[in-house]
PLY file of the C-alpha trace (Angstrom):
ply
format ascii 1.0
element vertex 86
property float x
property float y
property float z
element edge 85
property int vertex1
property int vertex2
end_header
-8.73 -49.41 6.07
-5.39 -50.25 7.63
-4.76 -49.59 11.31
-1.66 -49.33 13.47
-1.89 -49.86 17.21
-0.12 -47.39 19.45
2.04 -48.70 22.26
-0.67 -47.56 24.69
-3.37 -49.48 22.79
-1.24 -52.65 22.82
-0.68 -52.28 26.57
-4.41 -51.76 27.17
-5.32 -54.86 25.15
-3.01 -56.91 27.32
-3.93 -55.25 30.62
-7.66 -55.46 30.03
-7.61 -58.97 28.56
-9.18 -57.94 25.26
-8.46 -60.40 22.43
-6.81 -58.68 19.48
-9.09 -60.48 17.01
-12.15 -58.85 18.64
-10.53 -55.44 18.21
-9.77 -56.25 14.56
-13.45 -57.15 13.98
-14.61 -53.85 15.48
-12.10 -51.85 13.43
-13.05 -53.56 10.15
-16.84 -53.61 10.67
-17.85 -51.27 13.51
-21.52 -51.11 14.42
-21.03 -47.38 15.02
-18.40 -44.72 14.33
-18.81 -41.61 16.47
-16.95 -38.29 16.38
-14.63 -37.61 19.31
-12.57 -34.60 20.36
-9.69 -33.29 18.27
-10.87 -34.96 15.06
-10.60 -38.47 16.48
-13.34 -41.09 16.13
-14.64 -43.91 18.30
-15.22 -47.22 16.56
-17.55 -49.32 18.68
-19.55 -52.55 18.62
-21.47 -54.68 21.06
-19.38 -57.83 21.53
-19.94 -61.06 23.47
-16.80 -61.90 25.44
-15.68 -65.38 26.48
-17.54 -65.22 29.80
-20.78 -64.85 27.81
-21.48 -61.25 28.78
-22.03 -58.54 26.16
-19.84 -55.45 26.45
-19.35 -52.40 24.28
-15.86 -52.58 22.79
-14.62 -49.07 22.01
-11.50 -48.01 20.13
-10.41 -44.37 19.93
-8.85 -43.86 16.50
-7.00 -41.09 14.70
-8.06 -41.97 11.17
-6.52 -38.83 9.67
-3.10 -40.50 10.04
-1.82 -42.93 7.41
-2.27 -45.66 8.44
-4.97 -44.85 11.00
-3.73 -45.10 14.61
-5.65 -46.83 17.40
-4.92 -44.65 20.42
-6.66 -46.71 23.09
-9.16 -49.51 23.46
-11.46 -50.60 26.26
-14.67 -52.47 26.99
-17.56 -51.20 29.08
-20.80 -52.62 30.39
-22.36 -49.12 30.18
-23.69 -49.67 26.66
-26.60 -47.24 27.09
-24.22 -44.44 28.06
-22.23 -44.58 24.81
-24.59 -46.11 22.25
-26.23 -43.59 19.89
-29.64 -44.30 18.42
-29.98 -43.65 14.72
0 1
1 2
2 3
3 4
4 5
5 6
6 7
7 8
8 9
9 10
10 11
11 12
12 13
13 14
14 15
15 16
16 17
17 18
18 19
19 20
20 21
21 22
22 23
23 24
24 25
25 26
26 27
27 28
28 29
29 30
30 31
31 32
32 33
33 34
34 35
35 36
36 37
37 38
38 39
39 40
40 41
41 42
42 43
43 44
44 45
45 46
46 47
47 48
48 49
49 50
50 51
51 52
52 53
53 54
54 55
55 56
56 57
57 58
58 59
59 60
60 61
61 62
62 63
63 64
64 65
65 66
66 67
67 68
68 69
69 70
70 71
71 72
72 73
73 74
74 75
75 76
76 77
77 78
78 79
79 80
80 81
81 82
82 83
83 84
84 85
């Protein structure tokens, strides 16, 4: 699937120091895709960042658009809060 990053998502990548290649990995092979409000979805994966700590990298995506639009992206240490057991 092809993705386009919104201006906000690009700003958040820069502001939060998230490497774009990590976001690309999550978008292409997410460990989970969860429904979000208004028909959006959250693509998320547990990712080890350069400092060696594992975070949950989450991208809110409108995949009904063509191409799909990444609305925002962030990392969180609160993996248990967002991770869904299968």
